[in-house]
PDB file with one MODEL, atoms N, CA, C and O in Angstrom:
MODEL        1
ATOM      1  N   MET A   1     -51.751-124.878  35.801  1.00  0.00           N
ATOM      2  CA  MET A   1     -52.424-123.934  34.935  1.00  0.00           C
ATOM      3  C   MET A   1     -51.508-123.648  33.747  1.00  0.00           C
ATOM      4  O   MET A   1     -50.327-123.344  33.916  1.00  0.00           O
ATOM      5  N   GLY A   2     -52.068-123.750  32.555  1.00  0.00           N
ATOM      6  CA  GLY A   2     -51.294-123.536  31.349  1.00  0.00           C
ATOM      7  C   GLY A   2     -51.077-122.072  31.027  1.00  0.00           C
ATOM      8  O   GLY A   2     -51.720-121.192  31.600  1.00  0.00           O
ATOM      9  N   THR A   3     -50.173-121.826  30.114  1.00  0.00           N
ATOM     10  CA  THR A   3     -49.836-120.463  29.721  1.00  0.00           C
ATOM     11  C   THR A   3     -51.022-119.749  29.099  1.00  0.00           C
ATOM     12  O   THR A   3     -51.277-118.583  29.400  1.00  0.00           O
ATOM     13  N   ALA A   4     -51.745-120.441  28.234  1.00  0.00           N
ATOM     14  CA  ALA A   4     -52.896-119.824  27.580  1.00  0.00           C
ATOM     15  C   ALA A   4     -53.948-119.427  28.619  1.00  0.00           C
ATOM     16  O   ALA A   4     -54.554-118.360  28.518  1.00  0.00           O
ATOM     17  N   ASP A   5     -54.159-120.280  29.605  1.00  0.00           N
ATOM     18  CA  ASP A   5     -55.118-119.996  30.670  1.00  0.00           C
ATOM     19  C   ASP A   5     -54.706-118.739  31.443  1.00  0.00           C
ATOM     20  O   ASP A   5     -55.543-117.889  31.747  1.00  0.00           O
ATOM     21  N   LYS A   6     -53.420-118.631  31.754  1.00  0.00           N
ATOM     22  CA  LYS A   6     -52.921-117.461  32.477  1.00  0.00           C
ATOM     23  C   LYS A   6     -53.129-116.183  31.662  1.00  0.00           C
ATOM     24  O   LYS A   6     -53.574-115.164  32.190  1.00  0.00           O
ATOM     25  N   ILE A   7     -52.803-116.252  30.379  1.00  0.00           N
ATOM     26  CA  ILE A   7     -52.932-115.068  29.514  1.00  0.00           C
ATOM     27  C   ILE A   7     -54.388-114.627  29.416  1.00  0.00           C
ATOM     28  O   ILE A   7     -54.685-113.435  29.487  1.00  0.00           O
ATOM     29  N   ILE A   8     -55.295-115.584  29.252  1.00  0.00           N
ATOM     30  CA  ILE A   8     -56.726-115.264  29.141  1.00  0.00           C
ATOM     31  C   ILE A   8     -57.215-114.619  30.428  1.00  0.00           C
ATOM     32  O   ILE A   8     -57.971-113.648  30.384  1.00  0.00           O
ATOM     33  N   ARG A   9     -56.797-115.140  31.566  1.00  0.00           N
ATOM     34  CA  ARG A   9     -57.215-114.563  32.851  1.00  0.00           C
ATOM     35  C   ARG A   9     -56.708-113.138  33.023  1.00  0.00           C
ATOM     36  O   ARG A   9     -57.444-112.263  33.480  1.00  0.00           O
ATOM     37  N   ILE A  10     -55.457-112.905  32.660  1.00  0.00           N
ATOM     38  CA  ILE A  10     -54.888-111.566  32.772  1.00  0.00           C
ATOM     39  C   ILE A  10     -55.607-110.599  31.830  1.00  0.00           C
ATOM     40  O   ILE A  10     -55.909-109.468  32.213  1.00  0.00           O
ATOM     41  N   LEU A  11     -55.880-111.039  30.608  1.00  0.00           N
ATOM     42  CA  LEU A  11     -56.600-110.177  29.655  1.00  0.00           C
ATOM     43  C   LEU A  11     -57.993-109.816  30.148  1.00  0.00           C
ATOM     44  O   LEU A  11     -58.423-108.671  30.009  1.00  0.00           O
ATOM     45  N   ILE A  12     -58.694-110.774  30.717  1.00  0.00           N
ATOM     46  CA  ILE A  12     -60.015-110.499  31.254  1.00  0.00           C
ATOM     47  C   ILE A  12     -59.922-109.477  32.379  1.00  0.00           C
ATOM     48  O   ILE A  12     -60.740-108.559  32.451  1.00  0.00           O
ATOM     49  N   ALA A  13     -58.930-109.627  33.261  1.00  0.00           N
ATOM     50  CA  ALA A  13     -58.739-108.679  34.358  1.00  0.00           C
ATOM     51  C   ALA A  13     -58.421-107.285  33.830  1.00  0.00           C
ATOM     52  O   ALA A  13     -58.908-106.295  34.376  1.00  0.00           O
ATOM     53  N   VAL A  14     -57.615-107.193  32.783  1.00  0.00           N
ATOM     54  CA  VAL A  14     -57.294-105.901  32.191  1.00  0.00           C
ATOM     55  C   VAL A  14     -58.535-105.248  31.584  1.00  0.00           C
ATOM     56  O   VAL A  14     -58.747-104.046  31.744  1.00  0.00           O
ATOM     57  N   VAL A  15     -59.352-106.036  30.891  1.00  0.00           N
ATOM     58  CA  VAL A  15     -60.583-105.504  30.299  1.00  0.00           C
ATOM     59  C   VAL A  15     -61.506-104.975  31.391  1.00  0.00           C
ATOM     60  O   VAL A  15     -62.093-103.902  31.245  1.00  0.00           O
ATOM     61  N   ILE A  16     -61.635-105.716  32.472  1.00  0.00           N
ATOM     62  CA  ILE A  16     -62.471-105.255  33.567  1.00  0.00           C
ATOM     63  C   ILE A  16     -61.937-103.946  34.132  1.00  0.00           C
ATOM     64  O   ILE A  16     -62.715-103.031  34.401  1.00  0.00           O
ATOM     65  N   ALA A  17     -60.619-103.839  34.316  1.00  0.00           N
ATOM     66  CA  ALA A  17     -60.016-102.616  34.841  1.00  0.00           C
ATOM     67  C   ALA A  17     -60.264-101.443  33.893  1.00  0.00           C
ATOM     68  O   ALA A  17     -60.595-100.345  34.342  1.00  0.00           O
ATOM     69  N   VAL A  18     -60.108-101.664  32.601  1.00  0.00           N
ATOM     70  CA  VAL A  18     -60.337-100.589  31.632  1.00  0.00           C
ATOM     71  C   VAL A  18     -61.800-100.138  31.664  1.00  0.00           C
ATOM     72  O   VAL A  18     -62.086 -98.941  31.634  1.00  0.00           O
ATOM     73  N   LEU A  19     -62.720-101.098  31.726  1.00  0.00           N
ATOM     74  CA  LEU A  19     -64.144-100.754  31.794  1.00  0.00           C
ATOM     75  C   LEU A  19     -64.445 -99.944  33.058  1.00  0.00           C
ATOM     76  O   LEU A  19     -65.246 -99.010  33.021  1.00  0.00           O
ATOM     77  N   TYR A  20     -63.810-100.296  34.165  1.00  0.00           N
ATOM     78  CA  TYR A  20     -64.017 -99.563  35.409  1.00  0.00           C
ATOM     79  C   TYR A  20     -63.489 -98.141  35.315  1.00  0.00           C
ATOM     80  O   TYR A  20     -64.189 -97.194  35.672  1.00  0.00           O
ATOM     81  N   PHE A  21     -62.256 -97.984  34.834  1.00  0.00           N
ATOM     82  CA  PHE A  21     -61.649 -96.668  34.783  1.00  0.00           C
ATOM     83  C   PHE A  21     -62.265 -95.757  33.710  1.00  0.00           C
ATOM     84  O   PHE A  21     -62.161 -94.533  33.790  1.00  0.00           O
ATOM     85  N   MET A  22     -62.896 -96.362  32.726  1.00  0.00           N
ATOM     86  CA  MET A  22     -63.618 -95.572  31.711  1.00  0.00           C
ATOM     87  C   MET A  22     -65.061 -95.307  32.136  1.00  0.00           C
ATOM     88  O   MET A  22     -65.848 -94.720  31.393  1.00  0.00           O
ATOM     89  N   GLU A  23     -65.389 -95.755  33.357  1.00  0.00           N
ATOM     90  CA  GLU A  23     -66.703 -95.580  33.982  1.00  0.00           C
ATOM     91  C   GLU A  23     -67.820 -96.219  33.176  1.00  0.00           C
ATOM     92  O   GLU A  23     -68.946 -95.721  33.159  1.00  0.00           O
ATOM     93  N   VAL A  24     -67.509 -97.324  32.507  1.00  0.00           N
ATOM     94  CA  VAL A  24     -68.539 -98.085  31.793  1.00  0.00           C
ATOM     95  C   VAL A  24     -69.300 -98.956  32.786  1.00  0.00           C
ATOM     96  O   VAL A  24     -70.506 -99.160  32.650  1.00  0.00           O
ATOM     97  N   ILE A  25     -68.580 -99.470  33.790  1.00  0.00           N
ATOM     98  CA  ILE A  25     -69.225-100.232  34.851  1.00  0.00           C
ATOM     99  C   ILE A  25     -69.062 -99.480  36.156  1.00  0.00           C
ATOM    100  O   ILE A  25     -68.055 -98.808  36.376  1.00  0.00           O
ATOM    101  N   SER A  26     -70.059 -99.598  37.022  1.00  0.00           N
ATOM    102  CA  SER A  26     -69.989 -98.927  38.308  1.00  0.00           C
ATOM    103  C   SER A  26     -70.886 -99.649  39.300  1.00  0.00           C
ATOM    104  O   SER A  26     -71.623-100.567  38.941  1.00  0.00           O
ATOM    105  N   GLY A  27     -70.811 -99.226  40.529  1.00  0.00           N
ATOM    106  CA  GLY A  27     -71.674 -99.790  41.570  1.00  0.00           C
ATOM    107  C   GLY A  27     -71.336-101.220  41.909  1.00  0.00           C
ATOM    108  O   GLY A  27     -70.171-101.617  41.932  1.00  0.00           O
ATOM    109  N   THR A  28     -72.383-101.993  42.173  1.00  0.00           N
ATOM    110  CA  THR A  28     -72.229-103.387  42.583  1.00  0.00           C
ATOM    111  C   THR A  28     -71.567-104.218  41.504  1.00  0.00           C
ATOM    112  O   THR A  28     -70.747-105.085  41.806  1.00  0.00           O
ATOM    113  N   VAL A  29     -71.909-103.969  40.257  1.00  0.00           N
ATOM    114  CA  VAL A  29     -71.309-104.727  39.148  1.00  0.00           C
ATOM    115  C   VAL A  29     -69.800-104.494  39.124  1.00  0.00           C
ATOM    116  O   VAL A  29     -69.034-105.432  38.903  1.00  0.00           O
ATOM    117  N   ALA A  30     -69.375-103.278  39.344  1.00  0.00           N
ATOM    118  CA  ALA A  30     -67.944-102.955  39.338  1.00  0.00           C
ATOM    119  C   ALA A  30     -67.234-103.664  40.495  1.00  0.00           C
ATOM    120  O   ALA A  30     -66.114-104.148  40.330  1.00  0.00           O
ATOM    121  N   ILE A  31     -67.870-103.724  41.646  1.00  0.00           N
ATOM    122  CA  ILE A  31     -67.272-104.395  42.794  1.00  0.00           C
ATOM    123  C   ILE A  31     -67.125-105.884  42.533  1.00  0.00           C
ATOM    124  O   ILE A  31     -66.063-106.463  42.766  1.00  0.00           O
ATOM    125  N   VAL A  32     -68.189-106.499  42.050  1.00  0.00           N
ATOM    126  CA  VAL A  32     -68.159-107.953  41.783  1.00  0.00           C
ATOM    127  C   VAL A  32     -67.119-108.275  40.715  1.00  0.00           C
ATOM    128  O   VAL A  32     -66.326-109.202  40.879  1.00  0.00           O
ATOM    129  N   LEU A  33     -67.121-107.520  39.629  1.00  0.00           N
ATOM    130  CA  LEU A  33     -66.144-107.766  38.555  1.00  0.00           C
ATOM    131  C   LEU A  33     -64.733-107.444  39.004  1.00  0.00           C
ATOM    132  O   LEU A  33     -63.786-108.098  38.568  1.00  0.00           O
ATOM    133  N   GLY A  34     -64.567-106.444  39.872  1.00  0.00           N
ATOM    134  CA  GLY A  34     -63.251-106.108  40.410  1.00  0.00           C
ATOM    135  C   GLY A  34     -62.692-107.235  41.252  1.00  0.00           C
ATOM    136  O   GLY A  34     -61.516-107.577  41.136  1.00  0.00           O
ATOM    137  N   VAL A  35     -63.520-107.808  42.092  1.00  0.00           N
ATOM    138  CA  VAL A  35     -63.107-108.950  42.905  1.00  0.00           C
ATOM    139  C   VAL A  35     -62.735-110.122  41.993  1.00  0.00           C
ATOM    140  O   VAL A  35     -61.724-110.789  42.216  1.00  0.00           O
ATOM    141  N   LEU A  36     -63.543-110.367  40.981  1.00  0.00           N
ATOM    142  CA  LEU A  36     -63.247-111.436  40.028  1.00  0.00           C
ATOM    143  C   LEU A  36     -61.915-111.183  39.310  1.00  0.00           C
ATOM    144  O   LEU A  36     -61.136-112.113  39.101  1.00  0.00           O
ATOM    145  N   ALA A  37     -61.658-109.939  38.938  1.00  0.00           N
ATOM    146  CA  ALA A  37     -60.400-109.592  38.275  1.00  0.00           C
ATOM    147  C   ALA A  37     -59.202-109.841  39.188  1.00  0.00           C
ATOM    148  O   ALA A  37     -58.178-110.359  38.744  1.00  0.00           O
ATOM    149  N   VAL A  38     -59.328-109.476  40.451  1.00  0.00           N
ATOM    150  CA  VAL A  38     -58.248-109.712  41.411  1.00  0.00           C
ATOM    151  C   VAL A  38     -58.000-111.214  41.572  1.00  0.00           C
ATOM    152  O   VAL A  38     -56.851-111.653  41.614  1.00  0.00           O
ATOM    153  N   ILE A  39     -59.073-111.998  41.660  1.00  0.00           N
ATOM    154  CA  ILE A  39     -58.913-113.453  41.768  1.00  0.00           C
ATOM    155  C   ILE A  39     -58.236-113.997  40.543  1.00  0.00           C
ATOM    156  O   ILE A  39     -57.350-114.844  40.655  1.00  0.00           O
ATOM    157  N   PHE A  40     -58.635-113.526  39.350  1.00  0.00           N
ATOM    158  CA  PHE A  40     -57.992-113.995  38.116  1.00  0.00           C
ATOM    159  C   PHE A  40     -56.494-113.701  38.113  1.00  0.00           C
ATOM    160  O   PHE A  40     -55.691-114.551  37.729  1.00  0.00           O
ATOM    161  N   VAL A  41     -56.122-112.501  38.542  1.00  0.00           N
ATOM    162  CA  VAL A  41     -54.708-112.139  38.567  1.00  0.00           C
ATOM    163  C   VAL A  41     -53.943-112.986  39.580  1.00  0.00           C
ATOM    164  O   VAL A  41     -52.853-113.478  39.286  1.00  0.00           O
ATOM    165  N   LEU A  42     -54.508-113.153  40.762  1.00  0.00           N
ATOM    166  CA  LEU A  42     -53.833-113.954  41.801  1.00  0.00           C
ATOM    167  C   LEU A  42     -53.674-115.410  41.383  1.00  0.00           C
ATOM    168  O   LEU A  42     -52.611-115.999  41.579  1.00  0.00           O
ATOM    169  N   THR A  43     -54.721-115.994  40.809  1.00  0.00           N
ATOM    170  CA  THR A  43     -54.605-117.384  40.394  1.00  0.00           C
ATOM    171  C   THR A  43     -53.629-117.526  39.237  1.00  0.00           C
ATOM    172  O   THR A  43     -52.985-118.567  39.100  1.00  0.00           O
ATOM    173  N   SER A  44     -53.508-116.510  38.413  1.00  0.00           N
ATOM    174  CA  SER A  44     -52.513-116.547  37.338  1.00  0.00           C
ATOM    175  C   SER A  44     -51.107-116.475  37.883  1.00  0.00           C
ATOM    176  O   SER A  44     -50.211-117.160  37.390  1.00  0.00           O
ATOM    177  N   LEU A  45     -50.905-115.655  38.891  1.00  0.00           N
ATOM    178  CA  LEU A  45     -49.570-115.499  39.471  1.00  0.00           C
ATOM    179  C   LEU A  45     -49.099-116.757  40.203  1.00  0.00           C
ATOM    180  O   LEU A  45     -47.916-117.094  40.160  1.00  0.00           O
ATOM    181  N   VAL A  46     -50.012-117.444  40.868  1.00  0.00           N
ATOM    182  CA  VAL A  46     -49.622-118.648  41.608  1.00  0.00           C
ATOM    183  C   VAL A  46     -49.792-119.919  40.769  1.00  0.00           C
ATOM    184  O   VAL A  46     -49.445-121.011  41.220  1.00  0.00           O
ATOM    185  N   SER A  47     -50.314-119.783  39.573  1.00  0.00           N
ATOM    186  CA  SER A  47     -50.503-120.919  38.645  1.00  0.00           C
ATOM    187  C   SER A  47     -51.367-122.033  39.223  1.00  0.00           C
ATOM    188  O   SER A  47     -51.112-123.213  38.982  1.00  0.00           O
ATOM    189  N   PHE A  48     -52.381-121.658  39.981  1.00  0.00           N
ATOM    190  CA  PHE A  48     -53.272-122.652  40.583  1.00  0.00           C
ATOM    191  C   PHE A  48     -54.654-122.062  40.711  1.00  0.00           C
ATOM    192  O   PHE A  48     -54.820-120.937  41.182  1.00  0.00           O
ATOM    193  N   CYS A  49     -55.652-122.830  40.288  1.00  0.00           N
ATOM    194  CA  CYS A  49     -57.035-122.433  40.449  1.00  0.00           C
ATOM    195  C   CYS A  49     -57.730-123.472  41.310  1.00  0.00           C
ATOM    196  O   CYS A  49     -57.804-124.633  40.908  1.00  0.00           O
ATOM    197  N   PRO A  50     -58.238-123.108  42.470  1.00  0.00           N
ATOM    198  CA  PRO A  50     -58.873-124.071  43.367  1.00  0.00           C
ATOM    199  C   PRO A  50     -60.095-124.751  42.762  1.00  0.00           C
ATOM    200  O   PRO A  50     -60.412-125.882  43.130  1.00  0.00           O
ATOM    201  N   LEU A  51     -60.780-124.088  41.848  1.00  0.00           N
ATOM    202  CA  LEU A  51     -61.958-124.684  41.230  1.00  0.00           C
ATOM    203  C   LEU A  51     -61.593-125.810  40.267  1.00  0.00           C
ATOM    204  O   LEU A  51     -62.438-126.654  39.971  1.00  0.00           O
ATOM    205  N   TYR A  52     -60.379-125.844  39.780  1.00  0.00           N
ATOM    206  CA  TYR A  52     -59.974-126.910  38.857  1.00  0.00           C
ATOM    207  C   TYR A  52     -59.821-128.251  39.590  1.00  0.00           C
ATOM    208  O   TYR A  52     -60.007-129.307  38.985  1.00  0.00           O
ATOM    209  N   LEU A  53     -59.491-128.216  40.862  1.00  0.00           N
ATOM    210  CA  LEU A  53     -59.217-129.421  41.626  1.00  0.00           C
ATOM    211  C   LEU A  53     -60.420-130.379  41.690  1.00  0.00           C
ATOM    212  O   LEU A  53     -60.275-131.544  41.317  1.00  0.00           O
ATOM    213  N   PRO A  54     -61.603-129.930  42.152  1.00  0.00           N
ATOM    214  CA  PRO A  54     -62.723-130.885  42.258  1.00  0.00           C
ATOM    215  C   PRO A  54     -63.219-131.391  40.899  1.00  0.00           C
ATOM    216  O   PRO A  54     -63.788-132.480  40.809  1.00  0.00           O
ATOM    217  N   PHE A  55     -63.005-130.604  39.852  1.00  0.00           N
ATOM    218  CA  PHE A  55     -63.462-131.001  38.530  1.00  0.00           C
ATOM    219  C   PHE A  55     -62.409-131.765  37.723  1.00  0.00           C
ATOM    220  O   PHE A  55     -62.693-132.276  36.639  1.00  0.00           O
ATOM    221  N   GLY A  56     -61.198-131.836  38.264  1.00  0.00           N
ATOM    222  CA  GLY A  56     -60.122-132.563  37.586  1.00  0.00           C
ATOM    223  C   GLY A  56     -59.638-131.901  36.304  1.00  0.00           C
ATOM    224  O   GLY A  56     -59.165-132.577  35.390  1.00  0.00           O
ATOM    225  N   ILE A  57     -59.757-130.586  36.238  1.00  0.00           N
ATOM    226  CA  ILE A  57     -59.343-129.850  35.028  1.00  0.00           C
ATOM    227  C   ILE A  57     -57.855-129.545  35.118  1.00  0.00           C
ATOM    228  O   ILE A  57     -57.355-129.102  36.153  1.00  0.00           O
ATOM    229  N   LYS A  58     -57.156-129.794  34.010  1.00  0.00           N
ATOM    230  CA  LYS A  58     -55.731-129.442  33.925  1.00  0.00           C
ATOM    231  C   LYS A  58     -55.527-128.740  32.602  1.00  0.00           C
ATOM    232  O   LYS A  58     -55.858-129.284  31.549  1.00  0.00           O
ATOM    233  N   THR A  59     -54.978-127.524  32.648  1.00  0.00           N
ATOM    234  CA  THR A  59     -54.755-126.777  31.415  1.00  0.00           C
ATOM    235  C   THR A  59     -53.289-126.693  31.052  1.00  0.00           C
ATOM    236  O   THR A  59     -52.930-126.063  30.057  1.00  0.00           O
ATOM    237  N   CYS A  60     -52.437-127.321  31.847  1.00  0.00           N
ATOM    238  CA  CYS A  60     -51.020-127.321  31.522  1.00  0.00           C
ATOM    239  C   CYS A  60     -50.658-128.573  30.764  1.00  0.00           C
ATOM    240  O   CYS A  60     -51.316-129.608  30.871  1.00  0.00           O
ATOM    241  N   LYS A  61     -49.586-128.452  29.988  1.00  0.00           N
ATOM    242  CA  LYS A  61     -49.124-129.603  29.238  1.00  0.00           C
ATOM    243  C   LYS A  61     -48.484-130.617  30.176  1.00  0.00           C
ATOM    244  O   LYS A  61     -47.731-130.249  31.077  1.00  0.00           O
ATOM    245  N   THR A  62     -48.781-131.874  29.964  1.00  0.00           N
ATOM    246  CA  THR A  62     -48.163-132.926  30.784  1.00  0.00           C
ATOM    247  C   THR A  62     -47.205-133.719  29.935  1.00  0.00           C
ATOM    248  O   THR A  62     -47.444-133.947  28.749  1.00  0.00           O
ATOM    249  N   GLU A  63     -46.133-134.133  30.542  1.00  0.00           N
ATOM    250  CA  GLU A  63     -45.139-134.955  29.843  1.00  0.00           C
ATOM    251  C   GLU A  63     -45.519-136.421  30.013  1.00  0.00           C
ATOM    252  O   GLU A  63     -45.841-136.877  31.111  1.00  0.00           O
ATOM    253  N   ASP A  64     -45.473-137.144  28.903  1.00  0.00           N
ATOM    254  CA  ASP A  64     -45.838-138.571  28.944  1.00  0.00           C
ATOM    255  C   ASP A  64     -44.704-139.433  29.430  1.00  0.00           C
ATOM    256  O   ASP A  64     -44.851-140.652  29.522  1.00  0.00           O
TER     257      ASP A  64
ENDMDL
END
């Protein structure tokens, strides 16, 4: 996982958290987005996204 991908995932998680704490989102939507935010943060921390594997997506720079 590339640096830009990690930053984007963290920013999305922060936006979701802000929307939740400002009570813009609530209920089921808040739960679903909260779980998604946690997944984004965890995948950013471990630098691996399981969904990239079957699709062959690589966002990190490779050395030739």
